[in-house]
N, C-alpha and C positions, 0 to 999 in steps of 0.2 A: 475552446473552452471545457476543460473539467465540467463536468453534467454533476445532475445531481445520480446516485450511489457509487460514482466513480472512484473511486481509493488513492485519494492523492501522497506521496511521503514526504514530510514534513523537516526540513532541515533549520536547524540552532547557528549561526556562526560557520557558515561551509557543511555543519556536520550532520546525517542524519538522524533523528532520534523518535519519532514514532510514525504508524502507519493511520489513516481515517477514510474512512472512507466520509463522504458531500452528505448528508440529508435535505439538505434546504438550501435553496438559496431565495433567494427576494429581494427585492430595491428600496437599497435604503432608501432615508428620506433627504438622502444628496444625489443629484443627479449625477449620477455614471459612479458612482458606489452600489455595493451590493451586502447584506449581511449575508454569511455563510454558517451553515450550520451543519459544528462539525462533530463525524463522534469517533474519537479515539478510541481505538482498534493497540492497548495499552490495558496495562492490571494497574490500578485498578476502573475500572470500563468507566466514563466519565464523557461529557460535548464539552460544547467550546461553539460560542458564534462572534468568530469575525466581520470585523466589516473592513472592505476589500476593492481593490477596482480591477474591476475586468480584466487589465494586464498582472492579478497579481495573482489570479486565481488564475492564467493560464503560464506559471511557470514564472515571471520577474521577482526581480527579488527587492523585499519592504525591510523598515522597521515597525518589532513591536521593544518599547521599554527600550529603547537606546542597541535593541542588537539586533544581526540581519535573520532578515527566513525567507526561504524560499519552500514551496512545494511544486512539489514534480506528479505527473499524474503519472498514474503508478498502469503497465500495459503486461495483460496477462503473453508470458513468449507462445513462441510456434511451439508445435512435442520433434524440437532436434534439438538435443543435448547443446547446454550455457555451458560453458568452463567457468570455473571461476574469476579469472577474469573478464566474463563478460560477453565474450566471440563462441558461434558455434561453431561447430566443427561437422558441421552438417550433415553427420550420423543424425541419425532420427535416434529418438531417447527410450533410454533403453527398458522393455514394457513391468513393472515393477511385480509382479504378478509371480514373473520366473526368476529361481534362482541363482544369486553372478558365480562364474564360474569361480570367482576366485575367493572365492566366503562360501560357505557354506550354511549362508541363507536365510530362515524359515519365515510363512509367515503366519504368525496366530492371526485362529479369530476369540474376537473382540467378546463377540455376542456367549460362545463357553463358556468363558471364566469371568462373564457377566452372570448367568446362570448358577454355578458354584458356590452365589454371597447363600 
């Protein structure tokens, strides 16, 4: 089951629409149901409280206003590089502080930019 402070990806009609952080999970008055407070990570920032069964919190599909919905817990990938199709190639991820050999990428010091103002 997803827990408080976990990040979930919310799907609407099988399409991912937003990420959310679970703020609270409290039992509802109906047995087997929970009040799940979500902090939606989108603009504008907002929160929502959904009343869900444990299976729905675990990723089972449910409906809301006749629309298919589901939540999927997001897990941070390992330090291995991940290709666009989601497959790992077994190689460690490149160091973000090392410029790429194929480009002339530069590290920009954000503190120095802020001091100029």
